[in-house]
N, C-alpha and C positions, 0 to 999 in steps of 0.2 A: 504494500500500500504506500502511495506517495503522500507524505505528510509535509515535506518541504523540498526545496530545490536540491538539497544534498542527497535525496533519494533518487533523483533522476540519473540514470546511467550515463547519459551524455554529459551531465555536469561532472560526474566523477572522472570520466575519461578525459574530458577537456582540461580539468584542473590538474590531473596527474601529468598530462602532456605539457601544460604551461610550466610546471615545475621542472620537467625535463628540458624544456627549451631554455629556461633560465640557467640551468646547470651547463648545458651544451654551449650556451653563449659565452660562458666564462672562458672557454677555450679558444674563442675566436680572436682574430688580431686586435690588439689594443687600440689601434687607430680607428677601428670600426665601432667603438663603444658609443659614440653619439650618432652613428649612422645606422647601419643594418642591425646591430645588436639591439639598440634602443627600439627600433621599429619592430623587430621580432618579439621582443619581450612584451611590448604594448599590444601587438596583435594577438599573440598567444593568450595573454591574460584577459583580453577583451571578450573572449568566448565564454569562459565560465562567469565572468562578471555580468555579461548581458543576460545569460540564463538566469542567474540569481536575481538580478533586478527585475527582469520580466516576470519571473515567478511571483515576486511580491506584488505584481499588478495583474495577476491572473484573473481577477474578477471581471476584467475586461478582456475577452478573448482576443480582440483586435490588438490591444496593447501588448499582451503577452506574445502574440505572433510577430509583432513588430520587433520586439527585442530578440526573439529567436532568429528572425531574418537578419538582424545586425550581427548576431553571433555567427550565422552562416557566412555572411560577408567577410568576417574576420578569418574564418576557416579558409575561405578562398584566397584571402590575402596571404595567409601563411603558406599556401601552396606556391604562390608566386615567389615569395621570399625564399623558400627552400630551393626552388628551381634556380633562382639567382645565385644563392650561395654555392650550389653545385657548379654552376656555369663559370663563376669567377674563381673557383678552386679553394673555397674555404669550408667546404663540406664534402665528405666522401660520398660516393655513389650509393653505398649501403645505407648510410644515415639518411641521405636524401630519399631513397626509396621507402624506407621505414616511415619517415615523417610524412611523406606524401600520401602513403596508404592510410596512415592514421587520420590525417586531415580530410581525406576523401570519406572515410567512414564516419567521422564526426559530422561532416556535411550531410551525409545520408540520414544519420540519426536525427539531426535537427529538422531536416525536411520532413521526415516521417512524423516527428512530434508535432510539427505545424499542421500536418494533414489530419492527424488524429485528434488534436485538441478541439474541444467544443466550447 
């Protein structure tokens, strides 16, 4: 039974992934701290933050779905960022593939939740 946003599987997964991104970003080039690292941390954390904020406004289905849509947009943003990191050589192919798969799955989960929420 879902009693709060922390019970949503998509929240749990996106939160764990944002922690992983924060840890991974510590290994990125120091000169990127205010560039790609900052952008990745912001976008990754935006997903669980929007889920939590939207859940707090779930009395309005439209409002909750709007926040889920913003979370999905951030998941898509993360896919572009991990592509970019791989293409400029600051992320391995294996890490890229793992993260891309995770953000694809989170996007599907968010879309499914938007479709099912009444």
